[in-house]
GUROBA-602676 format. One line per field, with one value per residue: residue in one letter; x, y, z of N, C-alpha, C in turn. Coordinates in steps of 0.1 Angstrom, whole numbers, plus 5000, padded with zeros to 4 digits. Layout:
BEGIN
resn <- a; ...
n.xx <- X; ...
n.yy <- Y; ...
n.zz <- Z; ...
ca.xx <- X; ...
ca.yy <- Y; ...
ca.zz <- Z; ...
c.xx <- X; ...
c.yy <- Y; ...
c.zz <- Z; ...
END
This chain:
BEGIN
resn <- m; s; t; l; a; t; g; l; d; v; p; w; g; l; a; p; l; d; d; g; s; v; l; v; t; l; r; d; a; a; r; l; v; v; v; t; p; d; g; a; v; r; d; v; a; g; p; g; a; d; q; l; e; d; v; v; q; p; q; g; e; g; g; l; l; g; v; a; v; l; g; e; s; d; e; g; l; d; l; a; l; y; v; t; a; a; d; d; n; r; v; l; r; g; t; l; r; d; h; r; l; g; e; l; t; a; v; l; t; g; i; p; a; a; r; n; h; d; g; g; r; l; a; v; g; p; d; g; f; l; y; v; s; t; g; d; a; g; d; v; a; r; a; q; d; p; a; d; l; g; g; k; i; l; r; v; t; a; d; g; r; p; a; p; g; n; p; d; p; d; s; p; v; w; s; l; g; h; r; n; v; q; g; l; g; w; v; s; d; g; r; m; f; a; s; e; f; g; q; n; t; f; d; e; v; n; v; i; h; p; g; g; n; y; g; w; p; e; v; e; g; e; g; g; a; d; e; g; f; v; d; p; v; a; v; w; a; t; a; d; a; s; p; s; g; l; a; v; t; d; e; a; v; y; v; a; g; l; r; g; e; r; l; w; r; v; p; l; r; p; a; g; a; t; d; a; d; g; v; g; e; p; q; a; l; l; t; g; e; h; g; r; l; r; a; v; a; v; a; a; d; g; s; l; l; v; a; t; n; n; t; d; g; r; g; d; p; r; p; g; d; d; r; i; l; r; v; v; v; r
n.xx <- 8919; 8931; 8948; 8945; 8949; 8956; 8949; 8930; 8907; 8877; 8865; 8842; 8829; 8836; 8853; 8863; 8890; 8901; 8928; 8934; 8937; 8918; 8894; 8887; 8865; 8868; 8848; 8845; 8868; 8866; 8880; 8894; 8909; 8934; 8939; 8965; 8974; 8994; 8988; 8995; 8985; 8973; 8968; 8943; 8948; 8945; 8922; 8896; 8898; 8904; 8880; 8863; 8871; 8861; 8834; 8821; 8804; 8808; 8786; 8774; 8761; 8766; 8787; 8816; 8805; 8793; 8810; 8815; 8825; 8819; 8827; 8854; 8878; 8901; 8908; 8907; 8893; 8859; 8842; 8816; 8805; 8790; 8779; 8776; 8765; 8763; 8735; 8722; 8722; 8742; 8751; 8782; 8803; 8833; 8866; 8892; 8926; 8958; 8959; 8949; 8922; 8900; 8881; 8850; 8816; 8783; 8757; 8733; 8712; 8697; 8689; 8676; 8692; 8706; 8716; 8714; 8704; 8712; 8714; 8734; 8748; 8763; 8759; 8766; 8744; 8737; 8725; 8738; 8732; 8732; 8726; 8712; 8712; 8691; 8682; 8656; 8662; 8655; 8628; 8601; 8579; 8588; 8595; 8573; 8564; 8563; 8573; 8595; 8630; 8640; 8643; 8644; 8653; 8671; 8674; 8694; 8709; 8743; 8746; 8728; 8701; 8667; 8666; 8660; 8631; 8624; 8599; 8582; 8587; 8596; 8608; 8635; 8630; 8632; 8624; 8604; 8595; 8615; 8637; 8664; 8686; 8717; 8731; 8737; 8732; 8736; 8726; 8737; 8715; 8699; 8684; 8680; 8694; 8690; 8702; 8689; 8685; 8666; 8643; 8637; 8633; 8634; 8660; 8666; 8670; 8662; 8647; 8647; 8622; 8612; 8594; 8584; 8571; 8583; 8573; 8581; 8571; 8551; 8554; 8577; 8601; 8587; 8553; 8538; 8527; 8500; 8490; 8499; 8526; 8561; 8575; 8605; 8632; 8650; 8654; 8666; 8671; 8677; 8699; 8716; 8725; 8723; 8726; 8749; 8770; 8767; 8773; 8773; 8774; 8772; 8765; 8758; 8745; 8762; 8764; 8774; 8777; 8771; 8763; 8758; 8783; 8794; 8797; 8772; 8761; 8740; 8727; 8720; 8693; 8695; 8699; 8670; 8652; 8619; 8609; 8617; 8627; 8639; 8659; 8684; 8689; 8703; 8738; 8761; 8792; 8826; 8819; 8821; 8848; 8862; 8850; 8828; 8814; 8814; 8814; 8813; 8827; 8831; 8862; 8885; 8897; 8879; 8877; 8865; 8863; 8864; 8854; 8862; 8846; 8853; 8863; 8844; 8832; 8812; 8822; 8846; 8877; 8905; 8940; 8955; 8930; 8910; 8904; 8910; 8899; 8908; 8888; 8883; 8859; 8850
n.yy <- 5576; 5600; 5614; 5647; 5664; 5662; 5657; 5677; 5697; 5689; 5696; 5714; 5732; 5736; 5754; 5753; 5768; 5786; 5783; 5758; 5754; 5751; 5765; 5759; 5755; 5752; 5738; 5736; 5748; 5773; 5784; 5795; 5779; 5775; 5751; 5742; 5733; 5714; 5702; 5715; 5731; 5761; 5786; 5811; 5845; 5878; 5906; 5897; 5870; 5871; 5882; 5861; 5842; 5856; 5860; 5835; 5809; 5779; 5751; 5719; 5710; 5734; 5763; 5774; 5773; 5771; 5782; 5805; 5817; 5849; 5866; 5881; 5906; 5934; 5937; 5913; 5881; 5881; 5869; 5848; 5837; 5813; 5814; 5803; 5823; 5840; 5843; 5836; 5821; 5834; 5852; 5863; 5887; 5892; 5902; 5883; 5882; 5872; 5852; 5866; 5878; 5903; 5928; 5917; 5918; 5916; 5904; 5891; 5882; 5867; 5841; 5811; 5794; 5765; 5736; 5716; 5710; 5733; 5739; 5756; 5756; 5774; 5788; 5801; 5808; 5800; 5824; 5843; 5851; 5847; 5817; 5803; 5778; 5767; 5753; 5738; 5742; 5726; 5733; 5723; 5737; 5759; 5754; 5756; 5781; 5810; 5835; 5830; 5823; 5798; 5764; 5766; 5774; 5802; 5831; 5856; 5889; 5899; 5917; 5908; 5913; 5905; 5887; 5899; 5887; 5868; 5846; 5860; 5893; 5908; 5891; 5869; 5842; 5814; 5787; 5765; 5744; 5726; 5704; 5702; 5714; 5708; 5708; 5721; 5727; 5730; 5720; 5724; 5728; 5743; 5732; 5730; 5714; 5699; 5686; 5668; 5663; 5637; 5627; 5601; 5582; 5588; 5602; 5628; 5639; 5667; 5684; 5718; 5742; 5776; 5790; 5765; 5740; 5717; 5700; 5693; 5697; 5679; 5659; 5633; 5623; 5606; 5611; 5634; 5648; 5649; 5665; 5690; 5694; 5692; 5663; 5644; 5635; 5615; 5591; 5579; 5554; 5566; 5555; 5549; 5572; 5601; 5628; 5653; 5676; 5685; 5680; 5689; 5677; 5676; 5650; 5637; 5639; 5643; 5631; 5636; 5613; 5611; 5594; 5572; 5568; 5570; 5579; 5591; 5586; 5600; 5594; 5616; 5620; 5619; 5651; 5666; 5647; 5636; 5640; 5665; 5666; 5642; 5615; 5589; 5556; 5556; 5552; 5537; 5548; 5545; 5531; 5528; 5532; 5554; 5564; 5589; 5612; 5645; 5668; 5676; 5687; 5701; 5703; 5726; 5711; 5693; 5670; 5654; 5668; 5656; 5658; 5643; 5635; 5626; 5634; 5648; 5641; 5622; 5603; 5577; 5583; 5580; 5573; 5603; 5616; 5646; 5645; 5657; 5643; 5635; 5626; 5608; 5602; 5578
n.zz <- 9444; 9468; 9496; 9506; 9528; 9563; 9599; 9607; 9626; 9632; 9605; 9585; 9565; 9530; 9504; 9474; 9455; 9426; 9421; 9430; 9457; 9488; 9509; 9543; 9569; 9604; 9627; 9656; 9666; 9656; 9634; 9603; 9576; 9550; 9527; 9507; 9473; 9475; 9499; 9523; 9553; 9562; 9585; 9585; 9591; 9607; 9613; 9609; 9615; 9642; 9651; 9646; 9666; 9688; 9683; 9675; 9690; 9697; 9700; 9705; 9674; 9663; 9654; 9637; 9605; 9574; 9544; 9517; 9485; 9475; 9455; 9435; 9436; 9431; 9457; 9469; 9479; 9483; 9510; 9525; 9556; 9577; 9610; 9644; 9669; 9701; 9705; 9682; 9649; 9622; 9592; 9581; 9565; 9547; 9535; 9520; 9517; 9507; 9527; 9549; 9567; 9564; 9584; 9597; 9588; 9599; 9579; 9578; 9603; 9632; 9627; 9639; 9666; 9681; 9701; 9683; 9648; 9631; 9605; 9581; 9556; 9529; 9497; 9465; 9440; 9405; 9396; 9409; 9435; 9471; 9488; 9517; 9540; 9566; 9599; 9619; 9645; 9666; 9672; 9659; 9648; 9636; 9609; 9593; 9596; 9579; 9586; 9602; 9603; 9606; 9596; 9568; 9533; 9524; 9503; 9494; 9488; 9485; 9506; 9524; 9520; 9511; 9480; 9447; 9430; 9449; 9464; 9482; 9481; 9502; 9519; 9529; 9524; 9505; 9502; 9522; 9552; 9560; 9578; 9585; 9566; 9549; 9526; 9494; 9459; 9423; 9390; 9356; 9340; 9356; 9377; 9412; 9439; 9472; 9503; 9531; 9565; 9579; 9606; 9623; 9603; 9574; 9554; 9530; 9495; 9478; 9450; 9446; 9445; 9440; 9466; 9474; 9496; 9518; 9536; 9563; 9597; 9591; 9572; 9567; 9545; 9516; 9503; 9507; 9486; 9480; 9499; 9492; 9495; 9485; 9473; 9481; 9458; 9462; 9488; 9519; 9545; 9578; 9590; 9570; 9558; 9569; 9557; 9548; 9535; 9500; 9465; 9431; 9398; 9362; 9357; 9381; 9415; 9444; 9478; 9510; 9536; 9571; 9596; 9579; 9568; 9541; 9507; 9488; 9455; 9432; 9403; 9375; 9353; 9317; 9299; 9288; 9296; 9303; 9329; 9348; 9373; 9377; 9388; 9389; 9403; 9435; 9443; 9464; 9476; 9488; 9511; 9546; 9545; 9554; 9576; 9591; 9569; 9561; 9543; 9508; 9478; 9445; 9430; 9414; 9393; 9386; 9402; 9432; 9464; 9496; 9530; 9560; 9592; 9619; 9643; 9657; 9681; 9677; 9661; 9653; 9657; 9635; 9628; 9617; 9612; 9614; 9578; 9544; 9515; 9481; 9455; 9426; 9404; 9381
ca.xx <- 8916; 8943; 8946; 8950; 8953; 8953; 8950; 8921; 8899; 8862; 8862; 8828; 8827; 8847; 8851; 8874; 8894; 8905; 8942; 8936; 8936; 8905; 8891; 8880; 8861; 8869; 8836; 8846; 8879; 8862; 8892; 8893; 8923; 8936; 8947; 8971; 8973; 9003; 8984; 8999; 8974; 8977; 8958; 8939; 8950; 8939; 8912; 8884; 8901; 8903; 8866; 8857; 8873; 8853; 8819; 8816; 8801; 8805; 8778; 8768; 8763; 8768; 8801; 8819; 8800; 8795; 8818; 8812; 8831; 8809; 8833; 8868; 8882; 8915; 8911; 8908; 8881; 8848; 8837; 8805; 8807; 8779; 8785; 8768; 8769; 8757; 8721; 8716; 8731; 8743; 8760; 8792; 8810; 8846; 8875; 8904; 8937; 8971; 8957; 8945; 8908; 8897; 8871; 8838; 8803; 8771; 8748; 8721; 8712; 8684; 8686; 8676; 8704; 8705; 8727; 8711; 8696; 8716; 8717; 8747; 8755; 8762; 8763; 8762; 8737; 8740; 8719; 8747; 8727; 8736; 8716; 8716; 8704; 8689; 8675; 8645; 8668; 8648; 8614; 8596; 8569; 8595; 8597; 8561; 8561; 8570; 8580; 8606; 8641; 8644; 8637; 8642; 8664; 8670; 8680; 8697; 8719; 8756; 8745; 8718; 8687; 8659; 8670; 8650; 8625; 8619; 8584; 8577; 8598; 8601; 8613; 8646; 8627; 8631; 8616; 8602; 8592; 8627; 8641; 8678; 8693; 8731; 8738; 8730; 8740; 8728; 8730; 8739; 8702; 8692; 8678; 8687; 8693; 8694; 8702; 8682; 8684; 8653; 8643; 8639; 8629; 8640; 8667; 8661; 8675; 8651; 8648; 8641; 8614; 8609; 8581; 8580; 8569; 8589; 8565; 8584; 8571; 8539; 8558; 8591; 8602; 8577; 8539; 8532; 8522; 8485; 8487; 8505; 8540; 8570; 8582; 8619; 8636; 8657; 8653; 8674; 8670; 8687; 8712; 8724; 8729; 8725; 8733; 8754; 8773; 8762; 8780; 8765; 8780; 8762; 8762; 8753; 8745; 8770; 8760; 8783; 8769; 8777; 8760; 8759; 8797; 8795; 8794; 8761; 8761; 8727; 8728; 8710; 8688; 8700; 8692; 8658; 8643; 8605; 8607; 8628; 8632; 8643; 8672; 8685; 8690; 8715; 8749; 8770; 8807; 8835; 8812; 8828; 8863; 8868; 8842; 8818; 8817; 8807; 8812; 8818; 8827; 8838; 8874; 8887; 8901; 8868; 8877; 8857; 8869; 8855; 8859; 8857; 8842; 8854; 8867; 8834; 8826; 8803; 8829; 8857; 8889; 8916; 8952; 8954; 8918; 8901; 8912; 8904; 8902; 8905; 8882; 8880; 8848; 8850
ca.yy <- 5585; 5604; 5623; 5660; 5670; 5654; 5664; 5688; 5696; 5690; 5704; 5715; 5738; 5736; 5763; 5752; 5780; 5784; 5779; 5744; 5754; 5751; 5771; 5750; 5760; 5742; 5741; 5739; 5757; 5787; 5788; 5793; 5776; 5773; 5739; 5744; 5721; 5704; 5697; 5723; 5737; 5775; 5794; 5825; 5855; 5891; 5911; 5888; 5857; 5875; 5883; 5847; 5837; 5863; 5859; 5822; 5802; 5765; 5743; 5708; 5710; 5748; 5768; 5780; 5763; 5772; 5793; 5806; 5829; 5858; 5872; 5884; 5919; 5937; 5937; 5899; 5873; 5884; 5857; 5848; 5827; 5811; 5812; 5803; 5833; 5837; 5843; 5832; 5819; 5846; 5852; 5874; 5889; 5899; 5900; 5875; 5885; 5867; 5845; 5875; 5881; 5917; 5929; 5910; 5925; 5908; 5908; 5884; 5878; 5862; 5827; 5804; 5785; 5755; 5725; 5707; 5715; 5746; 5742; 5762; 5756; 5786; 5786; 5811; 5802; 5805; 5837; 5852; 5854; 5838; 5808; 5800; 5767; 5768; 5742; 5742; 5745; 5719; 5737; 5719; 5746; 5770; 5751; 5759; 5796; 5818; 5846; 5825; 5820; 5784; 5754; 5773; 5779; 5816; 5836; 5870; 5895; 5899; 5924; 5901; 5917; 5896; 5889; 5901; 5875; 5859; 5844; 5872; 5903; 5914; 5881; 5861; 5828; 5808; 5775; 5762; 5730; 5718; 5701; 5706; 5713; 5710; 5707; 5729; 5727; 5733; 5714; 5734; 5731; 5752; 5725; 5732; 5702; 5701; 5674; 5672; 5653; 5633; 5625; 5587; 5573; 5590; 5613; 5632; 5648; 5674; 5695; 5730; 5751; 5788; 5789; 5751; 5736; 5704; 5692; 5691; 5683; 5671; 5647; 5629; 5614; 5608; 5609; 5647; 5655; 5651; 5676; 5702; 5694; 5687; 5651; 5643; 5627; 5604; 5590; 5568; 5552; 5575; 5548; 5548; 5585; 5614; 5636; 5666; 5683; 5680; 5686; 5685; 5677; 5673; 5636; 5631; 5646; 5635; 5635; 5631; 5607; 5610; 5581; 5562; 5566; 5567; 5590; 5586; 5591; 5600; 5598; 5624; 5615; 5628; 5663; 5664; 5637; 5642; 5643; 5674; 5663; 5628; 5610; 5575; 5548; 5560; 5543; 5540; 5548; 5546; 5527; 5524; 5532; 5566; 5569; 5599; 5622; 5658; 5677; 5672; 5698; 5699; 5711; 5732; 5702; 5683; 5659; 5657; 5670; 5651; 5660; 5634; 5641; 5616; 5640; 5657; 5635; 5612; 5593; 5569; 5589; 5571; 5581; 5613; 5623; 5645; 5647; 5660; 5634; 5639; 5614; 5609; 5592; 5576
ca.zz <- 9455; 9475; 9508; 9504; 9541; 9575; 9612; 9608; 9638; 9629; 9593; 9582; 9552; 9519; 9493; 9465; 9448; 9412; 9421; 9435; 9471; 9493; 9522; 9551; 9582; 9615; 9634; 9671; 9668; 9650; 9626; 9589; 9571; 9536; 9523; 9495; 9464; 9480; 9512; 9534; 9560; 9566; 9592; 9581; 9602; 9604; 9622; 9608; 9622; 9656; 9653; 9646; 9679; 9697; 9680; 9673; 9702; 9693; 9709; 9697; 9660; 9659; 9655; 9624; 9596; 9560; 9538; 9502; 9479; 9469; 9443; 9436; 9432; 9434; 9471; 9474; 9477; 9492; 9516; 9534; 9566; 9586; 9623; 9656; 9679; 9715; 9706; 9669; 9638; 9614; 9581; 9582; 9552; 9548; 9523; 9522; 9508; 9512; 9539; 9559; 9566; 9569; 9593; 9593; 9590; 9599; 9569; 9580; 9617; 9637; 9623; 9652; 9670; 9692; 9700; 9671; 9637; 9628; 9591; 9580; 9543; 9521; 9483; 9455; 9429; 9391; 9395; 9416; 9448; 9482; 9493; 9531; 9546; 9581; 9605; 9628; 9659; 9677; 9674; 9646; 9643; 9628; 9595; 9586; 9598; 9569; 9592; 9610; 9595; 9609; 9587; 9555; 9525; 9522; 9491; 9497; 9481; 9492; 9518; 9533; 9518; 9502; 9467; 9437; 9425; 9459; 9464; 9489; 9478; 9514; 9528; 9523; 9523; 9491; 9504; 9537; 9555; 9561; 9591; 9587; 9553; 9550; 9513; 9483; 9446; 9410; 9377; 9347; 9335; 9365; 9388; 9425; 9448; 9486; 9511; 9543; 9576; 9585; 9620; 9626; 9593; 9560; 9549; 9517; 9486; 9472; 9440; 9453; 9437; 9447; 9473; 9477; 9510; 9517; 9544; 9577; 9604; 9587; 9564; 9566; 9533; 9505; 9507; 9510; 9474; 9480; 9508; 9487; 9498; 9475; 9477; 9477; 9446; 9467; 9502; 9525; 9560; 9584; 9593; 9557; 9552; 9576; 9546; 9551; 9523; 9487; 9453; 9419; 9385; 9352; 9357; 9393; 9427; 9454; 9491; 9521; 9547; 9584; 9602; 9569; 9565; 9527; 9497; 9479; 9441; 9427; 9389; 9369; 9340; 9306; 9296; 9279; 9301; 9305; 9343; 9350; 9387; 9377; 9391; 9389; 9415; 9442; 9444; 9476; 9473; 9500; 9523; 9557; 9544; 9560; 9587; 9589; 9558; 9564; 9532; 9495; 9469; 9432; 9429; 9401; 9383; 9384; 9412; 9444; 9477; 9507; 9543; 9570; 9604; 9629; 9655; 9662; 9693; 9674; 9653; 9658; 9650; 9630; 9627; 9607; 9612; 9602; 9566; 9532; 9505; 9467; 9449; 9411; 9401; 9367
c.xx <- 8930; 8939; 8953; 8956; 8948; 8953; 8941; 8911; 8884; 8860; 8848; 8825; 8839; 8843; 8864; 8877; 8900; 8920; 8945; 8936; 8921; 8904; 8883; 8877; 8863; 8858; 8839; 8858; 8877; 8874; 8889; 8908; 8922; 8944; 8952; 8971; 8983; 9000; 8988; 8986; 8979; 8966; 8955; 8941; 8942; 8928; 8899; 8886; 8900; 8888; 8859; 8859; 8864; 8838; 8814; 8815; 8798; 8796; 8771; 8771; 8766; 8783; 8804; 8816; 8803; 8804; 8815; 8820; 8821; 8814; 8847; 8870; 8897; 8919; 8912; 8895; 8871; 8841; 8824; 8807; 8794; 8784; 8774; 8773; 8762; 8742; 8714; 8727; 8731; 8753; 8769; 8799; 8823; 8855; 8888; 8914; 8950; 8969; 8954; 8930; 8905; 8885; 8858; 8826; 8792; 8761; 8734; 8721; 8698; 8680; 8686; 8687; 8700; 8716; 8726; 8703; 8699; 8717; 8731; 8754; 8752; 8766; 8758; 8756; 8741; 8734; 8728; 8743; 8732; 8725; 8721; 8707; 8703; 8682; 8664; 8649; 8660; 8633; 8608; 8586; 8575; 8594; 8585; 8557; 8569; 8577; 8592; 8617; 8645; 8637; 8635; 8655; 8661; 8678; 8682; 8708; 8732; 8755; 8734; 8704; 8680; 8663; 8658; 8645; 8622; 8604; 8577; 8589; 8603; 8607; 8625; 8642; 8625; 8623; 8615; 8598; 8604; 8631; 8655; 8686; 8708; 8738; 8730; 8739; 8730; 8734; 8730; 8725; 8693; 8685; 8687; 8684; 8697; 8693; 8697; 8682; 8669; 8654; 8646; 8638; 8636; 8648; 8664; 8671; 8663; 8655; 8640; 8635; 8611; 8595; 8576; 8580; 8573; 8583; 8568; 8577; 8559; 8543; 8573; 8593; 8591; 8563; 8532; 8525; 8507; 8481; 8494; 8520; 8548; 8577; 8597; 8621; 8644; 8656; 8662; 8669; 8680; 8700; 8721; 8729; 8733; 8733; 8737; 8757; 8769; 8770; 8773; 8774; 8769; 8757; 8755; 8753; 8753; 8767; 8769; 8774; 8777; 8775; 8762; 8774; 8800; 8792; 8784; 8763; 8747; 8727; 8717; 8706; 8693; 8692; 8681; 8649; 8629; 8603; 8619; 8634; 8639; 8657; 8672; 8686; 8703; 8725; 8758; 8785; 8814; 8829; 8821; 8843; 8869; 8860; 8831; 8823; 8808; 8804; 8818; 8817; 8835; 8850; 8876; 8891; 8890; 8867; 8868; 8866; 8860; 8861; 8853; 8854; 8842; 8859; 8857; 8827; 8816; 8810; 8839; 8870; 8899; 8929; 8952; 8941; 8918; 8909; 8903; 8908; 8900; 8900; 8879; 8871; 8848; 8837
c.yy <- 5588; 5612; 5636; 5666; 5662; 5663; 5676; 5686; 5700; 5699; 5703; 5720; 5738; 5746; 5762; 5765; 5776; 5779; 5765; 5743; 5753; 5757; 5761; 5756; 5748; 5746; 5745; 5748; 5772; 5793; 5786; 5790; 5774; 5761; 5741; 5732; 5710; 5698; 5704; 5730; 5750; 5782; 5807; 5834; 5868; 5894; 5902; 5875; 5860; 5876; 5870; 5841; 5843; 5860; 5845; 5815; 5787; 5758; 5732; 5709; 5724; 5752; 5775; 5770; 5766; 5784; 5793; 5818; 5837; 5864; 5876; 5898; 5922; 5936; 5923; 5892; 5877; 5871; 5859; 5836; 5826; 5807; 5811; 5813; 5830; 5835; 5838; 5826; 5831; 5844; 5865; 5875; 5896; 5895; 5893; 5879; 5880; 5861; 5854; 5879; 5894; 5916; 5924; 5919; 5915; 5913; 5902; 5878; 5872; 5848; 5819; 5794; 5776; 5745; 5716; 5714; 5730; 5749; 5746; 5762; 5769; 5782; 5797; 5804; 5807; 5819; 5848; 5856; 5843; 5830; 5803; 5789; 5768; 5755; 5747; 5745; 5738; 5722; 5734; 5729; 5757; 5767; 5755; 5774; 5804; 5830; 5843; 5820; 5805; 5775; 5758; 5771; 5793; 5820; 5851; 5875; 5894; 5907; 5920; 5905; 5906; 5898; 5891; 5888; 5865; 5857; 5856; 5882; 5909; 5904; 5874; 5847; 5824; 5795; 5772; 5748; 5721; 5716; 5706; 5704; 5717; 5709; 5714; 5728; 5727; 5724; 5725; 5738; 5739; 5745; 5727; 5720; 5706; 5688; 5678; 5660; 5650; 5631; 5610; 5578; 5576; 5603; 5616; 5640; 5654; 5683; 5707; 5739; 5764; 5787; 5775; 5749; 5721; 5695; 5690; 5701; 5674; 5658; 5645; 5619; 5617; 5607; 5622; 5654; 5658; 5662; 5689; 5704; 5688; 5674; 5651; 5634; 5615; 5603; 5578; 5566; 5560; 5568; 5547; 5561; 5595; 5623; 5650; 5673; 5677; 5687; 5680; 5687; 5675; 5659; 5631; 5642; 5637; 5640; 5628; 5626; 5606; 5597; 5570; 5559; 5562; 5579; 5584; 5594; 5589; 5604; 5607; 5619; 5625; 5640; 5660; 5653; 5644; 5647; 5652; 5672; 5650; 5625; 5595; 5568; 5552; 5549; 5547; 5538; 5550; 5541; 5522; 5526; 5544; 5572; 5579; 5609; 5634; 5666; 5671; 5684; 5694; 5708; 5716; 5723; 5691; 5672; 5664; 5658; 5665; 5652; 5650; 5641; 5631; 5621; 5649; 5651; 5624; 5600; 5585; 5574; 5578; 5580; 5591; 5621; 5636; 5649; 5652; 5650; 5639; 5626; 5617; 5598; 5590; 5568
c.zz <- 9462; 9487; 9505; 9517; 9552; 9587; 9613; 9620; 9634; 9617; 9590; 9568; 9543; 9509; 9484; 9457; 9435; 9411; 9426; 9450; 9475; 9507; 9530; 9565; 9592; 9626; 9648; 9674; 9663; 9642; 9611; 9584; 9556; 9534; 9509; 9486; 9468; 9493; 9524; 9540; 9566; 9573; 9586; 9593; 9599; 9614; 9621; 9615; 9637; 9660; 9654; 9660; 9689; 9696; 9680; 9687; 9699; 9704; 9701; 9683; 9654; 9660; 9642; 9613; 9582; 9556; 9523; 9497; 9471; 9456; 9445; 9430; 9434; 9448; 9477; 9471; 9488; 9497; 9524; 9543; 9575; 9600; 9634; 9666; 9692; 9714; 9693; 9660; 9629; 9603; 9582; 9568; 9555; 9536; 9528; 9512; 9514; 9525; 9551; 9557; 9572; 9579; 9588; 9596; 9590; 9589; 9570; 9595; 9620; 9633; 9636; 9654; 9681; 9692; 9688; 9661; 9634; 9614; 9588; 9567; 9536; 9507; 9474; 9443; 9415; 9388; 9402; 9430; 9458; 9487; 9507; 9536; 9561; 9586; 9614; 9642; 9670; 9679; 9660; 9639; 9634; 9613; 9587; 9588; 9589; 9574; 9600; 9600; 9596; 9600; 9573; 9546; 9522; 9510; 9493; 9488; 9490; 9505; 9527; 9530; 9510; 9487; 9457; 9432; 9436; 9459; 9471; 9488; 9491; 9524; 9521; 9520; 9509; 9492; 9519; 9539; 9555; 9575; 9594; 9574; 9554; 9537; 9502; 9470; 9434; 9399; 9367; 9340; 9344; 9377; 9401; 9433; 9462; 9493; 9525; 9553; 9579; 9600; 9624; 9615; 9580; 9560; 9535; 9509; 9479; 9460; 9446; 9443; 9445; 9453; 9477; 9491; 9510; 9529; 9559; 9586; 9600; 9580; 9565; 9555; 9523; 9511; 9510; 9498; 9474; 9490; 9504; 9490; 9486; 9480; 9473; 9465; 9450; 9482; 9507; 9540; 9566; 9588; 9581; 9552; 9563; 9567; 9550; 9538; 9510; 9476; 9441; 9406; 9374; 9351; 9369; 9405; 9437; 9468; 9501; 9532; 9560; 9590; 9592; 9565; 9551; 9519; 9488; 9465; 9436; 9412; 9384; 9356; 9329; 9304; 9286; 9284; 9304; 9319; 9347; 9364; 9388; 9380; 9390; 9403; 9422; 9444; 9456; 9472; 9487; 9512; 9534; 9556; 9552; 9572; 9582; 9578; 9560; 9552; 9519; 9486; 9456; 9432; 9415; 9390; 9380; 9394; 9424; 9456; 9488; 9520; 9553; 9583; 9616; 9643; 9661; 9674; 9690; 9665; 9660; 9651; 9647; 9629; 9615; 9605; 9619; 9590; 9555; 9521; 9491; 9460; 9434; 9408; 9386; 9362
END
């Protein structure tokens, strides 16, 4: 393990790039930075960066949250950003070129916002569509309301429209019954995983099925299958996890733990296992070594990038916090 970058102000989202650098969102500062392969931290400038300062209204767990690369063209990298604005959470789109972000356009608005449970993770699936995780924003009834964007995983096109093949063709909702999803990822066999904050008892990792209902607020953790809900494939006591970012390889699902201050490794069963949702016994890595862990992503070289989150007001900052770690799991 090594340290890639230090001195970051509440890093939240990670988007590794093919050249070995990584885009990092700074939640409370509403800044997007690029961490180069040698660890230099460069601010993104341009009209889009100015817009972020004007539009983003950090509050509690909200601010500048997820980031995803939608694609690349001669004009640069097309990005999606998840932000907390004055009245809602929303997804913005813009193009990054030479560390300058062009003008941003809102492509998805009206996601409920509050001081807590804002969701915020963005990921492009193997189907090329954008997946957006949301939280219930403190109103648990939202999660079971199919007309409400809170407590859901959404699946949209790059311009924010419901993606073809959604359970309801007129809705962006891909799955519902979530409390606060902050991690998304896929195995090469097509399985989609998501990490979810529980309330007082159980945190979860779920395999996501289109149209699936994951039970919140009727069920926390396992025990909902008889009522038509989808049970998680891994659970932890909330003191051991508070799972945020998630990364997937063909061998395992990795989950960054905030309150748990550890990186969970959930082994995947070999390809061809009879239980397609099956996972092995979770293993704890880095326990207590670096404090709160917010995000994890797979870098271009196959290593894991892990963001600490000790400067968010809930942690115990250490010299050099917050930082991006490079972890090689053998």
